[in-house]
Kinemage of the C-alpha trace (Angstrom):
@kinemage 1
@onewidth
@group {chain A} dominant
@subgroup {mainchain}
@vectorlist {calphas} color= white
{ca met a 1} P -17.455 -4.924 8.176
{ca arg a 2} L -15.123 -2.375 9.713
{ca ala a 3} L -11.549 -2.211 10.938
{ca asp a 4} L -10.803 -0.621 14.298
{ca arg a 5} L -8.478 1.942 12.630
{ca pro a 6} L -7.902 3.238 9.091
{ca ala a 7} L -4.091 2.826 9.277
{ca tyr a 8} L -1.497 0.653 11.018
{ca ile a 9} L 2.260 0.331 11.389
{ca asn a 10} L 4.134 -2.774 10.246
{ca gly a 11} L 3.910 -5.333 13.064
{ca asp a 12} L 0.530 -4.167 14.409
{ca thr a 13} L -2.572 -6.363 14.591
{ca ile a 14} L -5.586 -5.358 12.492
{ca asn a 15} L -8.928 -5.992 14.209
{ca val a 16} L -11.845 -6.237 11.778
{ca thr a 17} L -15.441 -6.792 12.951
{ca val a 18} L -17.690 -8.665 10.501
{ca asn a 19} L -21.480 -8.670 11.022
{ca ala a 20} L -23.441 -11.405 9.247
{ca ala a 21} L -27.243 -11.178 8.944
{ca tyr a 22} L -30.042 -12.805 7.000
{ca tyr a 23} L -31.759 -10.747 4.312
{ca phe a 24} L -34.728 -10.117 6.612
{ca gly a 25} L -32.315 -8.517 9.136
{ca ala a 26} L -31.898 -11.184 11.834
{ca pro a 27} L -28.333 -11.942 12.951
{ca ala a 28} L -26.810 -15.113 11.499
{ca pro a 29} L -25.254 -17.088 14.376
{ca asn a 30} L -22.846 -19.993 13.918
{ca val a 31} L -22.453 -19.651 10.154
{ca lys a 32} L -19.254 -19.931 8.152
{ca val a 33} L -17.717 -16.741 6.813
{ca arg a 34} L -14.878 -16.805 4.315
{ca tyr a 35} L -12.505 -13.856 4.345
{ca val a 36} L -9.737 -12.871 1.952
{ca val a 37} L -7.035 -10.233 2.409
{ca tyr a 38} L -5.536 -8.578 -0.677
{ca ser a 39} L -2.421 -6.411 -0.718
{ca ser a 40} L -1.218 -3.708 -3.115
{ca asp a 41} L 1.414 -0.969 -2.981
{ca tyr a 42} L 0.511 2.219 -1.134
{ca trp a 43} L 2.149 5.372 -2.496
{ca phe a 44} L 2.428 8.064 0.162
{ca ser a 45} L 2.173 11.675 -1.008
{ca trp a 46} L 2.460 14.803 1.076
{ca ala a 47} L -0.528 17.111 0.619
{ca arg a 48} L 1.463 20.119 1.861
{ca asn a 49} L 4.011 19.858 -0.989
{ca glu a 50} L 3.463 17.252 -3.698
{ca asp a 51} L 6.864 18.026 -5.282
{ca phe a 52} L 8.538 15.861 -2.640
{ca asp a 53} L 9.086 12.274 -3.781
{ca phe a 54} L 8.447 9.707 -1.029
{ca gly a 55} L 8.930 6.665 -3.271
{ca leu a 56} L 11.828 4.263 -3.465
{ca gly a 57} L 13.744 6.801 -5.515
{ca asp a 58} L 14.489 4.518 -8.448
{ca gly a 59} L 11.816 6.016 -10.697
{ca glu a 60} L 10.042 2.703 -11.164
{ca phe a 61} L 6.265 2.564 -11.227
{ca ala a 62} L 5.634 -0.687 -13.021
{ca gly a 63} L 2.342 -2.538 -12.778
{ca thr a 64} L 2.365 -5.432 -10.365
{ca gly a 65} L 0.314 -7.711 -12.601
{ca tyr a 66} L -2.349 -8.031 -9.891
{ca tyr a 67} L -5.920 -7.104 -10.574
{ca tyr a 68} L -8.690 -5.338 -8.723
{ca tyr a 69} L -7.691 -5.397 -5.033
{ca gly a 70} L -4.111 -6.661 -5.423
{ca lys a 71} L -2.443 -9.958 -4.653
{ca glu a 72} L -4.116 -12.378 -2.268
{ca val a 73} L -2.094 -12.698 0.948
{ca leu a 74} L -4.528 -14.549 3.215
{ca ser a 75} L -7.684 -16.633 2.783
{ca arg a 76} L -9.470 -18.376 5.653
{ca glu a 77} L -12.829 -19.462 7.026
{ca thr a 78} L -14.267 -18.761 10.455
{ca thr a 79} L -17.638 -18.999 12.225
{ca thr a 80} L -19.833 -16.197 13.581
{ca asp a 81} L -20.764 -16.023 17.256
{ca ala a 82} L -24.315 -16.150 18.695
{ca gly a 83} L -24.901 -12.522 17.630
{ca gly a 84} L -23.781 -13.083 14.031
{ca asn a 85} L -20.438 -11.353 14.581
{ca val a 86} L -16.829 -12.363 14.230
{ca val a 87} L -13.688 -10.371 14.971
{ca leu a 88} L -10.776 -11.064 12.638
{ca arg a 89} L -7.287 -10.473 14.044
{ca leu a 90} L -4.984 -10.036 11.075
{ca pro a 91} L -1.213 -9.528 11.189
{ca ala a 92} L -0.024 -6.286 9.602
{ca asn a 93} L 3.267 -7.862 8.601
{ca ile a 94} L 4.753 -6.265 5.489
{ca ala a 95} L 8.462 -6.561 6.341
{ca gln a 96} L 9.085 -8.404 3.059
{ca glu a 97} L 7.537 -5.595 0.962
{ca asp a 98} L 9.515 -2.709 -0.560
{ca arg a 99} L 6.925 -0.109 0.392
{ca ser a 100} L 3.826 0.495 2.487
{ca gln a 101} L 0.754 -1.533 1.567
{ca met a 102} L -2.987 -1.125 1.188
{ca tyr a 103} L -4.898 -4.153 2.510
{ca val a 104} L -8.414 -4.812 1.257
{ca ile a 105} L -10.384 -7.245 3.426
{ca glu a 106} L -13.374 -8.976 1.867
{ca ala a 107} L -15.784 -11.362 3.631
{ca thr a 108} L -18.537 -13.546 2.192
{ca gly a 109} L -21.092 -15.790 3.857
{ca his a 110} L -23.776 -18.343 3.014
{ca arg a 111} L -25.950 -17.588 -0.033
{ca his a 112} L -29.004 -16.873 2.162
{ca leu a 113} L -27.130 -14.151 4.035
{ca gln a 114} L -26.606 -10.535 3.242
{ca pro a 115} L -23.063 -10.138 1.986
{ca ala a 116} L -20.979 -10.298 5.167
{ca gly a 117} L -19.892 -6.751 5.808
{ca glu a 118} L -21.672 -5.656 2.586
{ca arg a 119} L -18.506 -4.137 1.162
{ca pro a 120} L -14.781 -4.707 1.538
{ca asp a 121} L -12.860 -2.561 3.991
{ca ala a 122} L -9.461 -1.070 3.144
{ca val a 123} L -6.666 -0.130 5.530
{ca ile a 124} L -3.162 1.281 5.085
{ca ile a 125} L -0.127 -0.434 6.581
{ca his a 126} L 2.852 1.903 6.887
{ca arg a 127} L 6.348 0.363 6.776
{ca gly a 128} L 7.546 2.646 9.569
{ca leu a 129} L 6.702 5.604 11.788
{ca phe a 130} L 7.744 8.229 9.238
{ca tyr a 131} L 8.397 8.819 5.536
{ca ile a 132} L 11.461 10.434 3.986
{ca gly a 133} L 10.867 12.714 1.022
{ca ala a 134} L 13.349 14.393 -1.315
{ca gln a 135} L 12.993 17.299 -3.699
{ca pro a 136} L 15.807 18.322 -6.063
{ca glu a 137} L 16.921 21.936 -6.306
{ca ser a 138} L 16.434 21.547 -10.064
{ca trp a 139} L 15.231 18.663 -12.217
{ca ile a 140} L 18.161 19.290 -14.578
{ca ala a 141} L 21.753 19.113 -13.350
{ca thr a 142} L 24.861 20.180 -15.264
{ca thr a 143} L 28.044 18.110 -15.256
{ca gly a 144} L 30.701 19.654 -13.028
{ca lys a 145} L 28.283 21.947 -11.179
{ca pro a 146} L 26.965 21.201 -7.688
{ca thr a 147} L 23.305 20.544 -7.094
{ca ser a 148} L 21.321 19.953 -3.922
{ca phe a 149} L 18.249 18.214 -2.564
{ca glu a 150} L 15.840 19.242 0.144
{ca val a 151} L 14.927 16.358 2.458
{ca gln a 152} L 11.800 16.270 4.614
{ca thr a 153} L 10.620 13.680 7.128
{ca val a 154} L 6.911 13.453 7.931
{ca asp a 155} L 4.895 11.083 10.091
{ca thr a 156} L 2.222 8.782 8.663
{ca thr a 157} L -0.409 11.539 8.937
{ca gly a 158} L 1.702 14.053 6.992
{ca gln a 159} L 2.886 16.127 9.967
{ca thr a 160} L 6.551 17.174 9.885
{ca ala a 161} L 8.775 14.913 11.980
{ca gly a 162} L 12.059 16.454 13.084
{ca asn a 163} L 15.173 15.173 14.853
{ca val a 164} L 15.365 12.012 12.765
{ca ala a 165} L 18.854 10.621 12.059
{ca leu a 166} L 19.176 9.744 8.368
{ca thr a 167} L 21.720 8.194 6.042
{ca tyr a 168} L 21.518 8.430 2.268
{ca thr a 169} L 22.917 6.912 -0.897
{ca leu a 170} L 23.099 8.654 -4.251
{ca asn a 171} L 22.703 6.568 -7.389
{ca arg a 172} L 23.542 7.575 -10.908
{ca val a 173} L 20.878 6.721 -13.466
{ca glu a 174} L 21.577 6.999 -17.201
{ca trp a 175} L 18.873 7.229 -19.827
{ca ile a 176} L 20.018 5.493 -23.007
{ca arg a 177} L 18.315 6.042 -26.344
{ca thr a 178} L 17.358 2.764 -28.009
{ca thr a 179} L 16.085 1.720 -31.414
{ca ser a 180} L 13.928 -1.359 -31.894
{ca thr a 181} L 15.086 -4.069 -34.277
{ca ser a 182} L 11.663 -4.412 -35.893
{ca thr a 183} L 10.968 -3.089 -39.378
{ca ala a 184} L 9.080 -0.131 -37.827
{ca lys a 185} L 12.343 1.188 -36.207
{ca arg a 186} L 10.855 2.734 -33.096
{ca leu a 187} L 12.849 4.955 -30.789
{ca gly a 188} L 12.695 4.512 -27.040
{ca trp a 189} L 14.550 5.028 -23.776
{ca lys a 190} L 16.069 2.520 -21.394
{ca arg a 191} L 17.294 3.237 -17.871
{ca arg a 192} L 20.579 2.001 -16.522
{ca arg a 193} L 21.286 2.398 -12.824
{ca arg a 194} L 24.936 2.698 -11.850
């Protein structure tokens, strides 16, 4: 199994070719193949300067509760052609997601076949044509003193992308010290976004 590209932009069509064959090597024509598409968050990082944050900017990195490949977003059956092949045309539609996604495509066939595609294929779906990264002048700011951020736009391959009109919003986040109500009296921190 292989996709025609390793990465896509939201709204593209992903073309995946699946080859099904019997264990002795002959193509498996006209057999059912089940395919499943899983989705999980893709976190872009810039190899040139990893100090830039290209995330949502809210500091959250909570587990999604999904396991292995991510959440299932599509599951269907299809039939191979006379040569034991099938081309899947999958929508790269992630408009409802907060960030770019990694799709894992897995295909399985009849029990007498080699695993269709032998291994899952993974592709990246970018939410847009470029990413916006920010890096603070300092990780500690003092009340009443100005601070600044450096902003960098890069395309999906990590090349700098200039002449991009941007707007921004600054949010204040407070870290509040908490104490648990259990008999162990544990200290912790809670975020409050304002």
